[in-house]
N, C-alpha and C positions, 0 to 999 in steps of 0.2 A: 537604440538601433545597434544590431550586432555588426561585427567586422565583415567586410566583403572578402570572399575567398576566390583566388584566381590561380588556375593551374598553369604551371610552366616548368621547364627544366631549369633548376637553379644553377646558374653559372656565374662567373665573376662579372660577365658582361650584363646579364639580366639584373644582377644585384646593383651594379653601378648605375644602371639606367632607371632603376625604380625611383620615381619622383614622389615626394610627399603630396598628399591630397588633403582635402578638407576633413575627411574622415579616415580613420585607421583602416588599413586593408592588409591582407595576408596573401603572399605568394606561396602556394603549396607545390612541392617538388613532385614531378611525375615519375621519378625513379625510386625514391625511398619514401614509403608511406609515413606520413606524420612529420616529415622534415619540411620546415617552412621558414619563411622570412617575414617578419612583422615590420611594416612600415608605418611609423607614427606621423601625425600631422606636423610634428616638430622637425621631421627629417631623420629621426633616429631609426636605425634598422637593426633588428635583432634576430639571430638564428635560434630556433627552438626545435624540439622534437616532441610531438604529441603521441602518447600511447596510453594503453589501459593496463592496469595491474589487477589480477584476481579473476580473470576469466571472462572473455566476451564483452558484450554490451553492458553487463552489470558490474564490470570491473571499475576500479577507481581510476579516474583520468589524471594523468600527470602531464605537465607541460614544462619540463626543465629547460632553462636557458643554456644554450651552447656557447654563445658569445656575441658581442657586438660586431656588426659587419665592418665597422670602422677599424677594429683592431684584429679581426679574425678573417683570414682569407676564406673564400667560399669552399675551396677544395678541402681545406683543413676542417671546416665545419661539417662538410659532407662525410669525411672520414670518421669524425666523432659520432655523427648521426648513425652511420652504418654500424659502428661498433656497439652503440647503445641499442640499436634495433635488433641486432643479433643477440644481445644479452636479454632483451625482453622476450625474444622468441624461445629462449632457454628457460623462461620462467623468472628471470631476474627483474630487478627494479633499480635502474641506474640512479634515478632521482632520490629514491629512498636511501640508497647506499651512500650517496654523497651527503645527504642530510645527517645520516647516522655518523658518518666520518667527521663531519663538521662539529657535531655535538658530542663526540666521544671525549671521555675525560682525559685531561692532560696530567703531566707529572705534577704540576702545581696543585691540581685537585687532589692527587694521591698524597702528596706531602701534607696537605692541610688535614685530610682525613686520618692519616697515620698519626699525626700529633693529637688530634681531638678524640679519636675513637680508640686509639691504642696507647700511645705514650702517656697521655694525661690520666689514663685510667689504670695503668699497670706499673708505671715507673715512678721513681722518686724524683723530687724537684731538681736535684743536681743532674740527673740523667736526662730529664726533659730539657733542661737548659742546654746540655751538651748536644742533644739531637737538634734543637732549634739552631744552634750555632753552626753545626755541620751543614744543615740544609741551607741556611741563609748564605753562608760563605763559600761552600764547596759544591753543593749539588744543584741548587736552584739556578745559578747563573748559566749552567750548561744544559740542564735537563727540563727546566720548567715548561717550555713551549712544546716539548715532545708529547705526542699521544701515548698514553700508558701502554696500549696494545702494540705500539710500533717500536718501542725501545728494544734494541737487539743486544746480543751478547757482545758484539763488536763495539757498540756504544759504551757499555759498562767497562769493557777491557781497556778502551782508550782513556776513559776518565781515570780509572785506577792506575794505569801506567804513567799518566802525567803527574801523579802524586808520589812517584818513587823516592823523592828526596825527603818525604815525611811518611815513612812506612806505617807508623802507628796510626796516624790520622787516616791514611788511605784505607787501612784495614777496617777502621771504625766506620768509614763511609760505605765500604762494601757490605759490612754486616747490616747497617741500617737499610741499605737498598734491598738486600736479600729479604729482610723481614717485610719491608714495604711491598715488594712484589708478591710475596706469599699471601699477604693480606689482599692485594689486588685480585688475585685469583679467587680468594674467598668471597670478595665483594662483587665478583662478576665483571671486573675491569679488564681481565686477561683470561685466555683459555687456561685450563688447568695443566700443570706440568710444563709451563713455558717460562719459568723464572730465568731471566737472562744472566743472573749472577752465578748460576751453576757452572762448575768446572773452572771458574776464574781463581787462580791460585793466589793466596795471600802473600804479602811480602814477609820475609823473615824479620822478626823484631828482636832487638837486643834487650835483655833484661835490664830494667832501669833500677838497679839496687846499689846504693852506696852508703857506707857508714862513716860517721865523723871520726876522724883520728883523735887520739888523746890530746894532741896539741890544739885541734879545732874545738874539741869539747871544752878545753880550758879557756880558750878565747871567748867562746859563747857564754860560759859561766861568768866570766869577768864582765862582759857586756851586760848581762842580765842583772848582775849585782849593782852596776852603775845605774842602770835604768830604774831599779827599785829604790835606790838612794836618792837620785836626782829627778826622777819622773820623765826622763827623755833618753833616747838612744843617740849615740854619736855615730853617724854613718861614715863609711870609709871615705878617705879623701878622694876628690875627683881631680885627676891630672896632678896629683901630688900636693894639692892645695886644700887645706882644711878651712872651712868658713863657718860662720855662725849659722848659715842656712842648712848646714849638714846635720843639725840637731833636729830630731823629730820626737814630739811628745808620745809617751807610751803609758798605758794604763796598767795597774797591777794584774788585771785579769789577762791581759795580753802576755805579760811576762809568765804568769802561771800556766797559760796554755802552752807556751813554748817549752817550759820545764816538763809538763806532763807528756808532751809529744816525745821528748827525749827519754823520759823515764818509763813510759809504757809501750812505745812502739805502735800506738794506736793511730788510726787515720785522723787527719785534720778535722774532718766533718764530725767524727765521733767525739773528739775532745771539745770542739766548739759547741756541740749540741748536748753535752753532758748535763744532766740535771741532778740536783742534790738527792732527790728521792730514789735515784738509781744506785747511789753509792752505799756500800756496806763496809764501813771502816773497821768493824770488828773482825771481819774475815778478809779484809784487804782486797775487795773486789768491787767492780761496777758492773751491774747487769743492764745491758742495753736491750730494750724490747725489740728494737729494729735497727738494722744497720745495712750497709751495702750487701752484706752476705746473710742478712736475716738476724735472728736473735743472737746475741753475742755477750760473752763475759770478758771484761778487761781486768787483768791482774794489776792491783795497785800496791807496789812495794812500799816499805816504810817512808822513803824519801817523797814518793808521790802523795802519800797520806799527809805528810808534813806540809806539802804545798797547799793541799786542799784545806787543811786546818788553819793555815795562815790567811785564807781569803776572807774578805768581808762577805756577809750574807744578807743582802737587802731583802726585806720581807716580800716585796712585790716582784722579785726576780727569782724564778725557780732554777736558773742555770748556774 
């Protein structure tokens, strides 16, 4: 059996006086078509608006909830119903808009797709790890719950500004976000040309370049010689007290890696990933098929070749 419909002007008084009955019934407002109050046998009262989308009697019926009468005053519910009714008259669909808004992708969704569909397919493992760290520690806590389409330039500017004490990291976050929002436009998560990172100025970055002094190189050389001889490094004293715990074991490959870093000026990842098959001792070179900047040749001066020549070469290890 369907619900009973009773016409009345919905006021706070009529809503308060509506008593529950054995069957569900509906009080329909005489002023706003489709605005009604549902009264359940349990006593629950709910404001709704009933309308059609798509033209006349053949249109799709919507009955979105405006609110519970216990928490929503009648005049507020009426104002919302009038606003929605006017929207429907203009060809809108308030219920569909609310559903689309509720289901719209969040920044958490964008970050996940950025990693799986972009970073993991185009970037090197170290860069992927760096992106994951920035998202986890810097971006997700602030942006994860935001809808992708609703993030504004002010949101990004505020986030970037809060990181002014770490300008390098702030700029990396800005670059990651800019790429993610470009992809969001490509994937239909935002309108084209709305990247909120545009016109946000990066922080000035100081060049992080420093060379060891002759005295520092001498101390490093002495520490490496001791490590080769004794199989451990002696760490600097803590609070002026040297203890047995200050000794740390070190392998000959670790010592060789440090020597090669000093002798070649190569990146740490390039030396740690170096393979025997890439080295050309006759011409004093190592040819890297891939590096952070692509294919690369590292010059191996005689001292570097001597380091390599002194290393053990286990058959099952190509590095």
